[in-house]
DRENPA-3360 file (N, C-alpha, C; in nm, 2 decimals, always signed):
BEGIN
1 = MLSYRHAF = +1.82/+0.54/-0.75/+1.78/+0.50/-0.88/+1.60/+0.60/-0.90 ~ +1.60/+0.64/-1.02/+1.51/+0.71/-1.04/+1.40/+0.67/-1.17 ~ +1.44/+0.56/-1.20/+1.38/+0.52/-1.34/+1.24/+0.47/-1.33 ~ +1.21/+0.42/-1.20/+1.09/+0.36/-1.16/+0.96/+0.45/-1.20 ~ +0.85/+0.39/-1.26/+0.73/+0.50/-1.25/+0.61/+0.38/-1.23 ~ +0.55/+0.43/-1.15/+0.41/+0.34/-1.09/+0.32/+0.33/-1.19 ~ +0.31/+0.44/-1.28/+0.21/+0.44/-1.40/+0.19/+0.33/-1.46 ~ +0.29/+0.24/-1.48/+0.30/+0.13/-1.57/+0.20/+0.03/-1.49;
9 = HAGNHADV = +0.23/+0.03/-1.37/+0.16/-0.08/-1.30/+0.03/-0.04/-1.22 ~ -0.03/+0.09/-1.23/-0.13/+0.14/-1.17/-0.28/+0.02/-1.19 ~ -0.31/+0.03/-1.08/-0.42/-0.06/-1.06/-0.41/-0.23/-1.07 ~ -0.29/-0.29/-1.08/-0.27/-0.44/-1.09/-0.31/-0.50/-0.99 ~ -0.28/-0.63/-0.96/-0.31/-0.70/-0.86/-0.22/-0.66/-0.71 ~ -0.15/-0.64/-0.72/-0.07/-0.57/-0.62/-0.13/-0.44/-0.56 ~ -0.14/-0.34/-0.65/-0.24/-0.24/-0.60/-0.36/-0.25/-0.54 ~ -0.43/-0.38/-0.59/-0.55/-0.42/-0.52/-0.52/-0.46/-0.38;
17 = LKHFIEVQ = -0.44/-0.53/-0.37/-0.39/-0.58/-0.24/-0.38/-0.47/-0.13 ~ -0.27/-0.39/-0.18/-0.21/-0.28/-0.09/-0.31/-0.19/-0.08 ~ -0.42/-0.14/-0.16/-0.51/-0.02/-0.15/-0.65/-0.09/-0.06 ~ -0.68/-0.21/-0.10/-0.79/-0.26/-0.02/-0.73/-0.28/+0.12 ~ -0.64/-0.32/+0.17/-0.57/-0.31/+0.31/-0.56/-0.19/+0.37 ~ -0.51/-0.06/+0.28/-0.50/+0.06/+0.34/-0.64/+0.11/+0.36 ~ -0.75/+0.07/+0.27/-0.89/+0.12/+0.32/-0.90/+0.08/+0.46 ~ -0.89/-0.07/+0.50/-0.92/-0.12/+0.64/-0.87/-0.04/+0.73;
25 = LLHYLAQK = -0.71/-0.03/+0.71/-0.62/+0.03/+0.82/-0.68/+0.19/+0.83 ~ -0.75/+0.25/+0.75/-0.77/+0.42/+0.76/-0.90/+0.43/+0.82 ~ -1.00/+0.32/+0.80/-1.10/+0.28/+0.87/-1.11/+0.28/+1.02 ~ -1.01/+0.18/+1.06/-0.95/+0.16/+1.18/-0.94/+0.29/+1.27 ~ -0.85/+0.35/+1.22/-0.79/+0.46/+1.27/-0.92/+0.57/+1.29 ~ -1.02/+0.59/+1.20/-1.09/+0.69/+1.19/-1.23/+0.63/+1.30 ~ -1.23/+0.52/+1.36/-1.34/+0.48/+1.44/-1.32/+0.59/+1.57 ~ -1.19/+0.62/+1.60/-1.17/+0.73/+1.72/-1.23/+0.85/+1.65;
33 = DKPFWYID = -1.25/+0.95/+1.74/-1.26/+1.10/+1.72/-1.13/+1.16/+1.70 ~ -1.04/+1.12/+1.76/-0.90/+1.17/+1.77/-0.85/+1.18/+1.62 ~ -0.78/+1.27/+1.61/-0.72/+1.30/+1.46/-0.60/+1.20/+1.45 ~ -0.56/+1.17/+1.34/-0.42/+1.09/+1.31/-0.37/+1.13/+1.17 ~ -0.27/+1.11/+1.16/-0.17/+1.16/+1.03/-0.18/+1.00/+0.95 ~ -0.17/+1.03/+0.82/-0.12/+0.97/+0.71/+0.01/+0.97/+0.66 ~ +0.10/+0.91/+0.66/+0.24/+0.94/+0.64/+0.29/+0.82/+0.51 ~ +0.31/+0.88/+0.40/+0.35/+0.79/+0.30/+0.48/+0.82/+0.24;
41 = THAGAGCY = +0.61/+0.76/+0.27/+0.73/+0.76/+0.23/+0.74/+0.73/+0.07 ~ +0.66/+0.69/+0.00/+0.70/+0.68/-0.14/+0.57/+0.72/-0.21 ~ +0.52/+0.83/-0.22/+0.38/+0.85/-0.25/+0.34/+0.84/-0.41 ~ +0.42/+0.86/-0.49/+0.41/+0.85/-0.64/+0.32/+0.97/-0.69 ~ +0.29/+0.96/-0.78/+0.22/+1.07/-0.83/+0.06/+1.11/-0.77 ~ +0.00/+0.99/-0.71/-0.10/+1.03/-0.67/-0.24/+0.98/-0.72 ~ -0.23/+1.01/-0.85/-0.35/+0.92/-0.93/-0.29/+0.92/-1.09 ~ -0.36/+0.81/-1.16/-0.28/+0.78/-1.26/-0.39/+0.73/-1.40;
49 = ALDSGYAT = -0.38/+0.77/-1.51/-0.49/+0.75/-1.62/-0.47/+0.62/-1.65 ~ -0.57/+0.54/-1.67/-0.57/+0.42/-1.73/-0.60/+0.40/-1.88 ~ -0.64/+0.50/-1.95/-0.67/+0.50/-2.06/-0.57/+0.59/-2.15 ~ -0.47/+0.62/-2.12/-0.38/+0.71/-2.18/-0.23/+0.67/-2.09 ~ -0.14/+0.70/-2.19/+0.01/+0.71/-2.11/+0.08/+0.55/-2.07 ~ +0.15/+0.57/-1.99/+0.22/+0.45/-1.93/+0.11/+0.33/-1.89 ~ +0.03/+0.36/-1.84/-0.08/+0.25/-1.82/-0.13/+0.16/-1.92 ~ -0.13/+0.20/-2.03/-0.17/+0.15/-2.16/-0.05/+0.05/-2.21;
57 = QNAEYESG = +0.06/+0.05/-2.17/+0.17/-0.02/-2.24/+0.14/-0.16/-2.22 ~ +0.12/-0.19/-2.09/+0.11/-0.36/-2.05/-0.04/-0.35/-1.96 ~ -0.11/-0.26/-1.97/-0.24/-0.29/-1.91/-0.27/-0.37/-1.80 ~ -0.17/-0.36/-1.70/-0.18/-0.44/-1.58/-0.29/-0.43/-1.51 ~ -0.36/-0.33/-1.53/-0.48/-0.30/-1.45/-0.60/-0.43/-1.51 ~ -0.58/-0.43/-1.63/-0.69/-0.58/-1.67/-0.69/-0.69/-1.60 ~ -0.57/-0.72/-1.54/-0.57/-0.82/-1.43/-0.57/-0.80/-1.28 ~ -0.62/-0.67/-1.26/-0.63/-0.63/-1.14/-0.78/-0.55/-1.09;
65 = IARLWGRD = -0.78/-0.41/-1.10/-0.91/-0.36/-1.06/-1.00/-0.40/-1.17 ~ -0.98/-0.44/-1.28/-1.08/-0.44/-1.41/-1.14/-0.57/-1.37 ~ -1.10/-0.68/-1.31/-1.16/-0.81/-1.26/-1.25/-0.77/-1.17 ~ -1.26/-0.70/-1.12/-1.33/-0.67/-0.97/-1.44/-0.57/-1.03 ~ -1.43/-0.47/-1.10/-1.51/-0.33/-1.13/-1.65/-0.40/-1.16 ~ -1.67/-0.49/-1.23/-1.84/-0.50/-1.25/-1.89/-0.59/-1.20 ~ -1.84/-0.67/-1.08/-1.88/-0.76/-1.00/-1.97/-0.74/-0.90 ~ -2.09/-0.83/-0.89/-2.20/-0.79/-0.77/-2.19/-0.88/-0.64;
73 = DLPAPLAE = -2.09/-0.98/-0.66/-2.06/-1.04/-0.55/-1.94/-1.02/-0.45 ~ -1.90/-0.91/-0.45/-1.79/-0.89/-0.37/-1.78/-0.88/-0.25 ~ -1.70/-0.94/-0.16/-1.71/-0.95/-0.01/-1.71/-0.79/+0.04 ~ -1.81/-0.78/+0.13/-1.83/-0.62/+0.17/-1.70/-0.55/+0.21 ~ -1.61/-0.57/+0.26/-1.49/-0.51/+0.28/-1.42/-0.47/+0.14 ~ -1.42/-0.57/+0.03/-1.35/-0.52/-0.05/-1.42/-0.47/-0.15 ~ -1.58/-0.46/-0.13/-1.67/-0.36/-0.21/-1.64/-0.24/-0.17 ~ -1.60/-0.19/-0.06/-1.56/-0.06/-0.02/-1.45/+0.00/-0.08;
81 = YVALVKRI = -1.35/-0.09/-0.12/-1.24/-0.04/-0.18/-1.28/-0.01/-0.34 ~ -1.37/-0.09/-0.38/-1.38/-0.10/-0.53/-1.51/+0.06/-0.54 ~ -1.57/+0.05/-0.46/-1.67/+0.16/-0.44/-1.58/+0.31/-0.44 ~ -1.46/+0.31/-0.37/-1.38/+0.41/-0.37/-1.31/+0.46/-0.52 ~ -1.29/+0.32/-0.57/-1.21/+0.36/-0.67/-1.32/+0.43/-0.80 ~ -1.45/+0.37/-0.77/-1.56/+0.42/-0.85/-1.58/+0.55/-0.85 ~ -1.57/+0.58/-0.71/-1.60/+0.76/-0.69/-1.51/+0.85/-0.76 ~ -1.40/+0.77/-0.78/-1.28/+0.85/-0.87/-1.32/+0.86/-1.00;
89 = NPDGQMKL = -1.42/+0.77/-1.06/-1.47/+0.79/-1.19/-1.62/+0.80/-1.18 ~ -1.65/+0.91/-1.17/-1.80/+0.95/-1.15/-1.87/+0.92/-1.28 ~ -1.81/+0.91/-1.40/-1.89/+0.88/-1.52/-1.93/+0.74/-1.54 ~ -1.87/+0.66/-1.44/-1.87/+0.51/-1.45/-1.76/+0.41/-1.55 ~ -1.67/+0.50/-1.59/-1.57/+0.45/-1.70/-1.42/+0.44/-1.62 ~ -1.39/+0.33/-1.62/-1.28/+0.31/-1.55/-1.15/+0.37/-1.65 ~ -1.13/+0.52/-1.60/-1.03/+0.58/-1.67/-0.91/+0.63/-1.57 ~ -0.95/+0.62/-1.41/-0.83/+0.69/-1.36/-0.85/+0.58/-1.22;
97 = YPGSPLVA = -0.72/+0.59/-1.19/-0.69/+0.49/-1.06/-0.60/+0.56/-0.97 ~ -0.66/+0.57/-0.84/-0.61/+0.65/-0.74/-0.50/+0.57/-0.68 ~ -0.38/+0.66/-0.64/-0.25/+0.58/-0.58/-0.27/+0.60/-0.43 ~ -0.19/+0.56/-0.38/-0.22/+0.53/-0.18/-0.24/+0.69/-0.17 ~ -0.21/+0.79/-0.19/-0.23/+0.91/-0.13/-0.38/+0.96/-0.15 ~ -0.41/+0.92/-0.25/-0.58/+0.96/-0.31/-0.69/+0.88/-0.24 ~ -0.65/+0.72/-0.24/-0.69/+0.65/-0.14/-0.71/+0.74/+0.00 ~ -0.61/+0.75/+0.06/-0.62/+0.80/+0.20/-0.70/+0.94/+0.19;
105 = QELLREQD = -0.69/+1.03/+0.08/-0.75/+1.14/+0.08/-0.92/+1.11/+0.11 ~ -0.96/+1.02/+0.02/-1.09/+0.99/+0.01/-1.15/+0.96/+0.16 ~ -1.07/+0.93/+0.24/-1.11/+0.85/+0.37/-1.06/+0.93/+0.48 ~ -0.99/+1.05/+0.46/-0.94/+1.13/+0.56/-1.04/+1.22/+0.60 ~ -1.06/+1.27/+0.75/-1.16/+1.34/+0.78/-1.09/+1.52/+0.81 ~ -1.17/+1.60/+0.84/-1.11/+1.74/+0.85/-1.00/+1.73/+0.95 ~ -0.99/+1.68/+1.07/-0.91/+1.69/+1.16/-0.78/+1.59/+1.13 ~ -0.79/+1.51/+1.03/-0.66/+1.45/+0.99/-0.56/+1.50/+0.91;
113 = KMRLFELH = -0.45/+1.46/+0.90/-0.35/+1.52/+0.79/-0.27/+1.41/+0.72 ~ -0.23/+1.44/+0.61/-0.13/+1.39/+0.51/+0.03/+1.44/+0.51 ~ +0.12/+1.34/+0.53/+0.26/+1.40/+0.47/+0.31/+1.30/+0.37 ~ +0.33/+1.37/+0.26/+0.38/+1.24/+0.16/+0.50/+1.32/+0.10 ~ +0.58/+1.20/+0.06/+0.70/+1.20/+0.02/+0.73/+1.14/-0.09 ~ +0.81/+1.20/-0.20/+0.82/+1.14/-0.33/+0.95/+1.18/-0.40 ~ +1.06/+1.12/-0.45/+1.18/+1.14/-0.47/+1.19/+1.18/-0.60 ~ +1.11/+1.10/-0.70/+1.12/+1.11/-0.84/+1.05/+1.26/-0.89;
121 = PTDSELLQ = +1.15/+1.32/-0.95/+1.11/+1.50/-0.98/+0.96/+1.50/-1.05 ~ +0.96/+1.38/-1.16/+0.84/+1.42/-1.24/+0.73/+1.38/-1.15 ~ +0.74/+1.27/-1.11/+0.59/+1.21/-0.99/+0.60/+1.33/-0.90 ~ +0.66/+1.39/-0.84/+0.67/+1.47/-0.73/+0.58/+1.59/-0.77 ~ +0.63/+1.64/-0.88/+0.53/+1.75/-0.96/+0.37/+1.72/-0.98 ~ +0.37/+1.61/-1.02/+0.24/+1.54/-1.04/+0.16/+1.54/-0.92 ~ +0.25/+1.51/-0.82/+0.16/+1.49/-0.69/+0.13/+1.65/-0.64 ~ +0.24/+1.72/-0.67/+0.18/+1.86/-0.60/+0.07/+1.93/-0.68;
129 = QNFAGHGS = +0.06/+1.88/-0.81/-0.05/+1.92/-0.91/-0.20/+1.87/-0.84 ~ -0.20/+1.73/-0.84/-0.29/+1.66/-0.77/-0.36/+1.69/-0.66 ~ -0.27/+1.73/-0.57/-0.33/+1.78/-0.42/-0.31/+1.93/-0.40 ~ -0.30/+2.00/-0.49/-0.31/+2.14/-0.49/-0.42/+2.20/-0.41 ~ -0.43/+2.28/-0.33/-0.54/+2.35/-0.27/-0.59/+2.27/-0.15 ~ -0.53/+2.19/-0.09/-0.56/+2.12/+0.02/-0.51/+2.18/+0.14 ~ -0.42/+2.28/+0.13/-0.36/+2.37/+0.25/-0.29/+2.28/+0.32 ~ -0.29/+2.33/+0.48/-0.21/+2.27/+0.58/-0.22/+2.11/+0.59;
137 = QVLMQTAD = -0.34/+2.05/+0.52/-0.38/+1.92/+0.57/-0.29/+1.85/+0.50 ~ -0.25/+1.88/+0.38/-0.16/+1.79/+0.29/-0.05/+1.83/+0.27 ~ +0.08/+1.80/+0.33/+0.20/+1.86/+0.30/+0.29/+1.79/+0.22 ~ +0.37/+1.80/+0.12/+0.42/+1.74/+0.03/+0.60/+1.78/+0.02 ~ +0.66/+1.67/-0.02/+0.81/+1.69/-0.01/+0.87/+1.63/-0.14 ~ +0.95/+1.69/-0.22/+1.03/+1.62/-0.28/+1.17/+1.54/-0.22 ~ +1.15/+1.44/-0.14/+1.25/+1.39/-0.06/+1.25/+1.22/-0.07 ~ +1.35/+1.19/-0.02/+1.37/+1.06/+0.02/+1.28/+1.02/+0.15;
145 = GFGALKAL = +1.19/+0.95/+0.13/+1.11/+0.90/+0.25/+1.15/+0.86/+0.37 ~ +1.25/+0.75/+0.33/+1.31/+0.68/+0.43/+1.38/+0.77/+0.55 ~ +1.46/+0.88/+0.49/+1.55/+0.95/+0.57/+1.45/+1.10/+0.65 ~ +1.34/+1.12/+0.54/+1.24/+1.20/+0.60/+1.14/+1.16/+0.72 ~ +1.12/+1.01/+0.75/+1.04/+0.98/+0.83/+1.07/+1.00/+0.98 ~ +1.20/+1.01/+0.99/+1.26/+1.05/+1.15/+1.19/+1.14/+1.21 ~ +1.21/+1.25/+1.11/+1.17/+1.39/+1.16/+1.00/+1.40/+1.20 ~ +0.92/+1.31/+1.15/+0.79/+1.33/+1.17/+0.76/+1.23/+1.30;
153 = LPPPPRRA = +0.81/+1.14/+1.33/+0.78/+1.05/+1.44/+0.83/+1.11/+1.58 ~ +0.76/+1.08/+1.68/+0.62/+1.06/+1.68/+0.53/+1.18/+1.62 ~ +0.42/+1.16/+1.56/+0.34/+1.26/+1.49/+0.25/+1.35/+1.62 ~ +0.24/+1.46/+1.59/+0.17/+1.52/+1.73/+0.05/+1.48/+1.78 ~ -0.05/+1.40/+1.69/-0.17/+1.35/+1.78/-0.15/+1.21/+1.83 ~ -0.01/+1.16/+1.81/+0.01/+1.03/+1.85/-0.04/+0.92/+1.81 ~ -0.11/+0.92/+1.69/-0.17/+0.84/+1.61/-0.15/+0.85/+1.47 ~ -0.12/+0.74/+1.39/-0.07/+0.76/+1.24/-0.06/+0.60/+1.16;
161 = LVLIDPPY = -0.10/+0.62/+1.05/-0.06/+0.51/+0.95/+0.05/+0.54/+0.87 ~ +0.16/+0.46/+0.87/+0.30/+0.50/+0.80/+0.27/+0.36/+0.70 ~ +0.26/+0.43/+0.55/+0.27/+0.35/+0.45/+0.42/+0.33/+0.40 ~ +0.46/+0.25/+0.38/+0.61/+0.24/+0.33/+0.60/+0.14/+0.20 ~ +0.63/+0.21/+0.08/+0.62/+0.13/-0.03/+0.72/+0.18/-0.14 ~ +0.86/+0.13/-0.12/+0.94/+0.19/-0.19/+0.96/+0.11/-0.33 ~ +1.02/+0.14/-0.45/+1.02/+0.06/-0.59/+1.08/-0.07/-0.55 ~ +1.20/-0.09/-0.48/+1.28/-0.19/-0.47/+1.34/-0.23/-0.60;
169 = EDKQDYQR = +1.34/-0.12/-0.68/+1.48/-0.14/-0.81/+1.60/-0.15/-0.75 ~ +1.61/-0.09/-0.64/+1.74/-0.10/-0.58/+1.74/-0.20/-0.43 ~ +1.81/-0.30/-0.48/+1.81/-0.41/-0.35/+1.83/-0.36/-0.22 ~ +1.90/-0.24/-0.23/+1.93/-0.21/-0.07/+1.80/-0.12/+0.00 ~ +1.68/-0.11/-0.10/+1.56/-0.06/-0.04/+1.52/-0.17/+0.06 ~ +1.56/-0.32/+0.05/+1.49/-0.42/+0.13/+1.55/-0.37/+0.27 ~ +1.68/-0.36/+0.31/+1.73/-0.32/+0.43/+1.71/-0.19/+0.47 ~ +1.69/-0.09/+0.38/+1.62/+0.03/+0.43/+1.48/+0.03/+0.49;
177 = VVSALREG = +1.42/-0.04/+0.43/+1.27/-0.07/+0.49/+1.32/-0.12/+0.65 ~ +1.36/-0.23/+0.66/+1.41/-0.28/+0.80/+1.46/-0.16/+0.89 ~ +1.56/-0.07/+0.84/+1.62/+0.01/+0.94/+1.52/+0.10/+0.93 ~ +1.45/+0.16/+0.85/+1.35/+0.28/+0.91/+1.23/+0.22/+1.00 ~ +1.19/+0.12/+0.98/+1.09/+0.05/+1.08/+1.15/+0.04/+1.22 ~ +1.27/-0.01/+1.23/+1.35/-0.02/+1.35/+1.37/+0.12/+1.42 ~ +1.42/+0.22/+1.35/+1.41/+0.34/+1.38/+1.30/+0.42/+1.43 ~ +1.19/+0.39/+1.34/+1.05/+0.43/+1.36/+0.98/+0.40/+1.49;
185 = LKRFAGGV = +1.00/+0.27/+1.52/+0.93/+0.20/+1.64/+1.01/+0.28/+1.76 ~ +1.15/+0.31/+1.75/+1.19/+0.38/+1.88/+1.14/+0.49/+1.92 ~ +1.09/+0.57/+1.81/+1.02/+0.71/+1.81/+0.88/+0.69/+1.84 ~ +0.83/+0.58/+1.78/+0.68/+0.58/+1.79/+0.62/+0.44/+1.78 ~ +0.64/+0.36/+1.91/+0.62/+0.22/+1.92/+0.48/+0.18/+1.87 ~ +0.39/+0.29/+1.90/+0.25/+0.24/+1.90/+0.18/+0.29/+1.75 ~ +0.26/+0.31/+1.65/+0.20/+0.34/+1.54/+0.15/+0.22/+1.44 ~ +0.08/+0.24/+1.34/+0.06/+0.14/+1.25/+0.13/+0.15/+1.14;
193 = YAVWYPQL = +0.21/+0.06/+1.10/+0.29/+0.06/+0.99/+0.27/-0.07/+0.89 ~ +0.27/-0.01/+0.76/+0.23/-0.11/+0.67/+0.34/-0.10/+0.54 ~ +0.40/-0.20/+0.53/+0.49/-0.23/+0.43/+0.44/-0.33/+0.30 ~ +0.47/-0.26/+0.18/+0.42/-0.35/+0.07/+0.54/-0.40/+0.03 ~ +0.57/-0.52/-0.03/+0.67/-0.58/-0.10/+0.65/-0.68/-0.23 ~ +0.73/-0.67/-0.32/+0.70/-0.76/-0.44/+0.72/-0.89/-0.42 ~ +0.67/-1.00/-0.47/+0.70/-1.14/-0.45/+0.78/-1.17/-0.56 ~ +0.93/-1.15/-0.55/+1.05/-1.20/-0.64/+1.09/-1.33/-0.60;
201 = QRAEARQL = +1.20/-1.38/-0.70/+1.29/-1.49/-0.66/+1.40/-1.45/-0.62 ~ +1.43/-1.32/-0.61/+1.54/-1.28/-0.54/+1.54/-1.30/-0.40 ~ +1.68/-1.32/-0.36/+1.70/-1.36/-0.20/+1.63/-1.25/-0.10 ~ +1.64/-1.09/-0.15/+1.59/-1.01/-0.05/+1.45/-1.02/-0.04 ~ +1.38/-1.02/-0.16/+1.23/-1.01/-0.14/+1.17/-1.14/-0.05 ~ +1.22/-1.26/-0.06/+1.19/-1.37/+0.01/+1.26/-1.32/+0.16 ~ +1.35/-1.27/+0.18/+1.39/-1.27/+0.32/+1.33/-1.17/+0.41 ~ +1.27/-1.06/+0.34/+1.21/-0.96/+0.41/+1.11/-0.96/+0.50;
209 = PEQLKQLP = +1.01/-1.04/+0.48/+0.90/-1.09/+0.58/+0.96/-1.16/+0.70 ~ +1.06/-1.22/+0.69/+1.12/-1.30/+0.78/+1.20/-1.19/+0.88 ~ +1.28/-1.11/+0.81/+1.33/-0.98/+0.89/+1.24/-0.91/+0.95 ~ +1.12/-0.87/+0.91/+1.02/-0.79/+0.97/+0.97/-0.85/+1.09 ~ +0.95/-0.98/+1.11/+0.90/-1.04/+1.21/+1.00/-1.05/+1.31 ~ +1.08/-1.01/+1.30/+1.20/-0.99/+1.42/+1.20/-0.85/+1.48 ~ +1.13/-0.77/+1.44/+1.14/-0.65/+1.49/+1.06/-0.63/+1.62 ~ +1.08/-0.52/+1.71/+1.05/-0.54/+1.86/+0.91/-0.46/+1.86;
217 = VKSWLHVA = +0.81/-0.55/+1.83/+0.65/-0.51/+1.81/+0.56/-0.59/+1.88 ~ +0.44/-0.55/+1.95/+0.37/-0.64/+2.01/+0.29/-0.72/+1.94 ~ +0.25/-0.68/+1.78/+0.19/-0.78/+1.72/+0.21/-0.74/+1.56 ~ +0.22/-0.83/+1.46/+0.22/-0.82/+1.35/+0.14/-0.89/+1.25 ~ +0.10/-0.87/+1.14/+0.04/-0.96/+1.03/+0.11/-0.93/+0.91 ~ +0.09/-1.07/+0.82/+0.15/-1.09/+0.72/+0.07/-1.16/+0.62 ~ +0.03/-1.10/+0.50/-0.05/-1.14/+0.40/+0.01/-1.15/+0.27 ~ +0.01/-1.23/+0.18/+0.07/-1.23/+0.05/+0.00/-1.28/-0.04;
225 = LSVHAPSE = -0.03/-1.23/-0.16/-0.11/-1.28/-0.27/-0.02/-1.30/-0.39 ~ -0.02/-1.45/-0.41/+0.04/-1.49/-0.55/-0.06/-1.52/-0.66 ~ -0.04/-1.43/-0.78/-0.14/-1.48/-0.89/-0.08/-1.57/-0.98 ~ +0.02/-1.64/-0.96/+0.06/-1.73/-1.04/+0.20/-1.79/-1.00 ~ +0.22/-1.89/-1.06/+0.36/-1.98/-1.02/+0.48/-1.90/-1.02 ~ +0.60/-1.89/-0.95/+0.73/-1.81/-1.02/+0.76/-1.90/-1.14 ~ +0.84/-1.80/-1.23/+0.85/-1.82/-1.37/+0.99/-1.91/-1.36 ~ +1.00/-2.00/-1.46/+1.11/-2.11/-1.45/+1.23/-2.04/-1.48;
233 = DGFGMYGS = +1.22/-1.92/-1.53/+1.38/-1.84/-1.57/+1.39/-1.77/-1.44 ~ +1.30/-1.75/-1.35/+1.36/-1.67/-1.22/+1.33/-1.55/-1.23 ~ +1.26/-1.47/-1.34/+1.23/-1.32/-1.34/+1.09/-1.32/-1.31 ~ +1.07/-1.19/-1.30/+0.92/-1.14/-1.29/+0.87/-1.15/-1.16 ~ +0.75/-1.07/-1.13/+0.70/-1.04/-0.97/+0.58/-1.15/-1.02 ~ +0.56/-1.25/-0.92/+0.45/-1.34/-0.92/+0.31/-1.30/-0.83 ~ +0.36/-1.20/-0.75/+0.26/-1.15/-0.64/+0.35/-1.04/-0.56 ~ +0.25/-1.01/-0.45/+0.29/-0.94/-0.34/+0.25/-0.97/-0.21;
241 = GMFILNPP = +0.33/-0.87/-0.12/+0.27/-0.91/+0.03/+0.24/-0.76/+0.08 ~ +0.19/-0.75/+0.22/+0.16/-0.65/+0.28/+0.20/-0.71/+0.45 ~ +0.29/-0.63/+0.48/+0.34/-0.68/+0.63/+0.30/-0.55/+0.71 ~ +0.22/-0.55/+0.81/+0.16/-0.47/+0.93/+0.22/-0.48/+1.05 ~ +0.28/-0.39/+1.11/+0.31/-0.38/+1.24/+0.20/-0.30/+1.35 ~ +0.17/-0.35/+1.44/+0.04/-0.31/+1.50/-0.09/-0.33/+1.44 ~ -0.12/-0.42/+1.40/-0.25/-0.40/+1.30/-0.38/-0.40/+1.39 ~ -0.47/-0.37/+1.34/-0.60/-0.39/+1.40/-0.65/-0.51/+1.44;
249 = WLLHGVLQ = -0.69/-0.57/+1.53/-0.71/-0.70/+1.56/-0.82/-0.76/+1.46 ~ -0.93/-0.69/+1.41/-1.02/-0.76/+1.32/-0.95/-0.77/+1.19 ~ -0.86/-0.72/+1.16/-0.79/-0.73/+1.00/-0.77/-0.86/+0.97 ~ -0.74/-0.98/+1.06/-0.70/-1.09/+1.01/-0.83/-1.16/+0.99 ~ -0.94/-1.14/+1.05/-1.05/-1.18/+1.03/-1.12/-1.14/+0.87 ~ -1.10/-1.00/+0.86/-1.13/-0.98/+0.71/-1.04/-1.03/+0.61 ~ -0.93/-1.05/+0.63/-0.83/-1.12/+0.52/-0.88/-1.27/+0.52 ~ -0.92/-1.34/+0.62/-0.96/-1.47/+0.62/-1.07/-1.47/+0.50;
257 = QVMPYLVK = -1.16/-1.38/+0.52/-1.29/-1.37/+0.43/-1.24/-1.33/+0.29 ~ -1.17/-1.24/+0.27/-1.13/-1.17/+0.13/-1.04/-1.25/+0.05 ~ -0.93/-1.30/+0.12/-0.81/-1.35/+0.03/-0.86/-1.48/-0.07 ~ -0.94/-1.57/-0.03/-0.98/-1.66/-0.12/-1.06/-1.62/-0.22 ~ -1.12/-1.51/-0.21/-1.19/-1.45/-0.32/-1.09/-1.38/-0.42 ~ -0.99/-1.31/-0.36/-0.90/-1.25/-0.47/-0.80/-1.36/-0.54 ~ -0.79/-1.47/-0.46/-0.71/-1.57/-0.54/-0.79/-1.63/-0.65 ~ -0.93/-1.65/-0.62/-1.03/-1.70/-0.72/-1.04/-1.62/-0.85;
265 = HLGQNGEG = -1.04/-1.46/-0.83/-1.07/-1.38/-0.94/-0.94/-1.30/-0.96 ~ -0.82/-1.29/-0.93/-0.71/-1.25/-0.95/-0.59/-1.36/-1.00 ~ -0.64/-1.48/-0.95/-0.53/-1.57/-0.99/-0.54/-1.60/-1.14 ~ -0.43/-1.66/-1.18/-0.41/-1.68/-1.33/-0.36/-1.81/-1.36 ~ -0.41/-1.89/-1.43/-0.42/-2.02/-1.48/-0.44/-2.12/-1.38 ~ -0.53/-2.08/-1.28/-0.53/-2.20/-1.17/-0.40/-2.18/-1.06 ~ -0.32/-2.07/-1.07/-0.20/-2.10/-0.99/-0.22/-2.00/-0.86 ~ -0.33/-1.91/-0.87/-0.32/-1.83/-0.73/-0.32/-1.89/-0.62;
273 = SYQLEFEE = -0.25/-1.81/-0.50/-0.26/-1.88/-0.37/-0.24/-1.75/-0.27 ~ -0.27/-1.77/-0.15/-0.24/-1.68/-0.05/-0.18/-1.75/+0.06 ~ -0.11/-1.64/+0.15/-0.05/-1.68/+0.27/-0.09/-1.57/+0.37 ~ -0.15/-1.62/+0.51/-0.19/-1.54/+0.59/-0.12/-1.56/+0.75 ~ -0.06/-1.50/+0.79/+0.03/-1.53/+0.91/-0.01/-1.37/+1.03 ~ -0.07/-1.43/+1.15/-0.06/-1.31/+1.27/-0.03/-1.36/+1.41 ~ +0.05/-1.26/+1.44/+0.10/-1.31/+1.56/+0.08/-1.18/+1.69 ~ +0.02/-1.21/+1.79/-0.01/-1.13/+1.89/+0.10/-1.15/+2.00;
281 = NAGA = +0.11/-1.04/+2.07/+0.22/-1.06/+2.23/+0.35/-1.11/+2.16 ~ +0.41/-1.07/+2.05/+0.52/-1.10/+1.99/+0.63/-1.07/+2.08 ~ +0.63/-1.02/+2.19/+0.73/-1.00/+2.25/+0.80/-0.86/+2.28 ~ +0.74/-0.76/+2.23/+0.79/-0.66/+2.22/+0.86/-0.59/+2.37;
% end
């Protein structure tokens, strides 16, 4: 299915959660001098206009990044993420929102590399344009990231963050995530894998975190942000979650600090909430 365009949702509450955590994971990998790879299986266009085109139709960023943009009381880890978005907008106006690849590009060092996959032909072309001129540091391919991942693992430096963020329009994507991780762990057990998923009332979305907990990994972290209660008609996304395999041990404490703040400022009608789970020595 190739109807999904992330530009409609750029900068919303789900992007805030996903990209704030992405920043934390990249900082963790950059603590050592050794190089690492950033692998994005569903990279999208890389950057999105907020003042024109698709993003203006529902203006979802107004209930996401816009609620944090002007605040001076941000917890330090969240302030790092907001500062990164502001660097993309040097005139101080909120006109552009970085996708996951551009968030990574802002934090990668000279020795690190990115491998980006996007199947949608239009978004793939935009991705190529947005990252032109980076040479061998950034390699892009119009391809299904689930299938392409096998050939990349393990990466030569034996250090990587793999972000898996499919559209989930096709319900088979939920099982593809589990299968890709199971296969990836066989090839590269020590990698950091981060999965984003939508909070929906469909069974596949509710079951995904429980399935991920069963994977053969030493530690995992699961965090979810609900911005409002599920709708009575059963339709619509009411939040999102991130499931991280082999997370940095400090991340749990960071999320304990930041998630109450996100609930307070991104929650709607007093219905916001969060879930945070962490398990070490999971028996891999």
